[in-house]
Structures are given as structure tokens and as C-alpha cells.
C-alpha positions, 0 to 999 in steps of 0.5 A, spaced: 073 418 627 066 419 632 061 423 630 061 430 634 055 435 637 059 440 631 058 435 627 050 434 628 049 443 628 054 443 621 049 439 619 043 444 621 045 450 620 045 450 628 049 452 634 054 448 638 051 450 644 044 449 641 045 441 639 046 441 646 042 444 650 036 439 646 040 433 646 041 433 654 034 436 655 038 443 657 040 447 661 035 451 657 029 450 652 029 448 645 022 448 641 019 441 640 021 442 632 028 443 633 028 438 638 026 433 633 030 434 628 037 435 632 034 427 635 033 425 628 040 428 626 043 424 631 041 418 630 042 418 622 049 420 623 050 414 628 051 420 635 053 417 642 054 423 647 060 423 651 057 423 658 064 425 661 061 432 657 053 432 660 055 431 666 059 438 665 052 440 662 047 438 666 053 438 673 049 429 673 053 424 673 047 419 675 052 414 678 051 414 686 058 411 689 057 406 695 062 405 701 062 399 705 062 397 712 070 396 711 075 395 705 078 389 707 081 383 704 073 378 701 068 384 704 064 383 698 064 376 700 059 379 707 052 375 707 050 383 709 055 387 703 054 382 698 046 381 699 047 390 700 050 390 694 044 385 690 038 389 693 043 397 690 046 394 684 038 392 682 035 399 684 040 402 680 039 398 674 031 399 674 032 407 675 039 407 671 045 410 674 051 407 674 054 405 680 061 406 683 064 403 688 069 405 694 075 401 695 081 404 695 082 404 703 078 404 709 074 409 708 069 410 714 076 413 718 081 417 714 076 423 713 081 426 707 077 419 704 071 426 703 075 430 698 074 423 693 068 423 695 065 430 693 069 431 687 064 430 682 064 424 680 057 422 684 051 424 685 050 420 691 052 415 697 049 409 700 054 407 706 053 400 708 053 399 716 057 405 716 062 404 723 057 410 729 063 414 730 065 415 721 069 422 720 067 420 712 059 419 716 060 425 719 061 429 714 058 428 708 053 429 713 055 436 713 054 436 706 049 438 701 051 431 697 045 426 698 046 421 702 043 414 704 045 409 709 043 401 710 044 397 716 046 402 722 042 407 727 039 413 724 041 418 728 045 422 722 040 422 717 035 417 711 037 410 714 034 404 712 034 398 718 032 392 722 029 393 727 035 390 731 031 389 738 025 386 735 029 381 732 034 378 737 027 378 741 024 373 736 030 369 736 030 369 743 022 367 745 023 361 740 029 357 744 026 360 751 019 357 749 022 350 746 025 350 754 032 352 754 035 357 759 043 357 759 042 361 753 050 364 750 051 370 745 057 370 740 057 378 738 059 382 732 062 387 732 062 392 737 065 398 733 058 397 728 051 400 731 047 393 730 052 389 733 050 393 740 043 394 738 043 386 739 048 385 745 043 390 749 037 386 746 040 380 749 042 383 756 035 385 756 031 380 755 035 375 759 034 380 765 028 380 764 026 371 763 030 372 770 037 368 767 043 369 768 048 372 764 056 370 766 062 372 763 062 367 759 055 367 756 057 372 751 064 371 746 065 377 743 067 376 735 067 380 729 062 379 723 067 373 720 066 365 720 071 365 725 070 368 730 064 363 731 070 358 730 073 361 735 066 362 739 065 355 739 071 353 741 070 356 748 063 354 749 065 347 749 071 347 753 065 350 758 064 345 764 056 348 764 055 348 757 050 353 754 046 349 751 043 354 745 046 360 742 045 366 739 050 369 734 048 376 731 050 374 725 050 367 722 056 368 718 059 366 725 054 361 726 056 357 721 062 358 723 060 356 729 056 349 728 063 347 725 067 348 731 062 344 735 061 338 729 070 338 731 068 337 738 063 332 737 058 337 739 051 335 735 047 341 733 041 341 734 041 334 740 046 338 744 046 345 743 041 349 739 043 355 735 041 361 732 043 366 727 041 374 725 040 375 717 038 370 712 044 368 708 041 364 702 047 359 705 043 358 711 039 354 707 044 348 705 047 349 711 048 342 714 043 343 719 040 348 717 040 355 720 034 357 724 036 365 723 031 372 725 031 375 717 032 382 716 031 384 708 037 387 707 036 387 699 030 391 699 032 396 704 038 397 699 034 399 694 030 403 698 036 407 700 039 408 693 032 410 691 032 414 696 038 418 694 036 418 687 030 422 690 033 427 693 038 427 688 031 429 684 027 433 688 032 436 693 027 433 698 030 428 704 027 421 704 026 419 712 029 413 712 026 407 713 025 402 719 024 393 717 020 387 721 024 383 722 021 374 721 024 368 724 026 362 720 025 356 724 030 351 721 034 344 722 039 347 728 034 349 734 030 343 737 027 343 744 031 342 750 033 334 750 029 333 758 
């Protein structure tokens, strides 16, 4: 039978509440001598704390909730979510926190999910790329629950995101300097803030350079590989193909290149391709993918640290905008003369 607080109290002739205060570091103080005796007896008896009971005393679960952008098949395999989760878990391990991933249904849409988040299972929550119109995000913002946001806009609170405009400009300047003028764009899911920001930055760059943005120059993707493939088929059938394509993420860039290959179009000899994210697979793809690196794992780690900081101090972190970096590989080249 497992050793309980009552067993320790009986051995030391102390009250159960005093033993509880010593083991849980409060809420009421005990003397150093009592603290020492209780800890020693707990060790001798092989006592293991009941985490649920402890949370009732401390009002802390030491668990941080994580809400991904969507809950659908293979969502954890997408580079954005995969790298974000890795950064969250790394920080959680360092800060001795557990992570609870909310996956029962799409928790960005139904407002009733807020009751699940606020039911005491978690001390705070991290949103991964939430939609700007997310009822869950809006309601959590209005609650007292500590939270932070990864890869979105900063209109709803402490956000850890990349400078999307600068990242797009790095990609397009790279292509422009190599002589490309017919540059197409595959957007992300336009329900997400970063997709809209990247499209806007693309349009602004093209306008500044006096380059045409035709209807056929922009393909509406959804951040999934399949939409990149469909974009590649659409661009391949144009009378005047683009000489370069900027994709709003790497996953779509992979699909785009695969479609080009199926149509006998070479990358980068016929069409240069640039992605966004710097997913690990990009370095091993054929050809290796030129991309814009956003430090997703660092962003995610700091987002979790911000939640823990707010839990412990009551002060919300201001968020942070990270500098992107162009990673040049084999999928982009000077336009052939």
C-alpha cells in the first residue's frame, strides 16, 4: 500500500496539515526543523506525492496546455507544428513543466472549448498559429489564465513571431537580384494571419519593383503539400510560366517542385523556387530548398517560458518579433539568358 501524508504525520506526531505544508512548501510556513524532519521521513518511508492532491493545495498543476492551429489528420507532421512542439517540450523539460495537447476537436472554432481550458487542468496555455477570429483565443484573452501565442499577430497579447514582411522581402530580393521578374506566389491558408501578411508583402514588393501581379501569378494554397502540387500543375500549364515561385511555406514548395518534376520542368534550371520556414527536410530535398528561416523552436520555447513567468510573477511578457534569415540552397538560380 502506498505511503500517505497521514503515515508521515503519525510517525512524527504532527498534524496532517503541517506535514502537507512542509511537503508542498506552503501555503503556510513551517520551521526549518519540521521541514527537515518531514522530508527525511518521507524519504525513509518511500513517500511519493499525489499530484492531484498537491495541486488542490498549491492551486498549481505545473501543466501548460498547447492548442495547435487545427486538429486534423497529420497536423503534428506539419513542419510549423512539429518544430513548435519541439521547442515547447524542450522549454517545458527545462522548467519542469508537463505539456497537455488539446486534440479532442478543433479548439480554435467552438467557443465552448474555453470551459475545457479553464477547468483547472492547466496553469496556462500556448496557442500555435491561431486564427485571428478564434473564439477560444478571444475568450482566453479576457480570462485571467496566463497565455502566449506563436506565429500570429500581436493584437491578442504576448506573441512570439517572425518579421513576415522582412522574410518575404529577403526571398523576393534574392530572386530579383538573380534576374527574375515573373515571380509567382503560392499563399498559405488565408484564414491565418501570417499567410495574409506574406501575401501583402509579396504584392507590395512587386508593386515597388514595377512588376505585374496577374491573377494567374497568385495561387491560393493552404500550407499543405497537396496545394503546392496543385499550384505547380497550374503554373506549368501557363503560356508564360513564371521563372520563379515564392511559396508561403516549405511544405507547399516541396509539392510545387514535385509537380514541376512530373511535368518535366526542372528546378532551378527552368523555374526557381523559394520557401519559408526552413523545415529540416529542406536540406535533404532534391534539389535542396532555398528558404526563409524563422526560428520556430526558439519562438516556441520563449512562448512557453513567458507563460511560466506570468504564472509565477503575475506579469505578462511583452512578446517578441524575430529576425528572419535567408538560407540559400540549390532550388534557386540566376535566370537563364
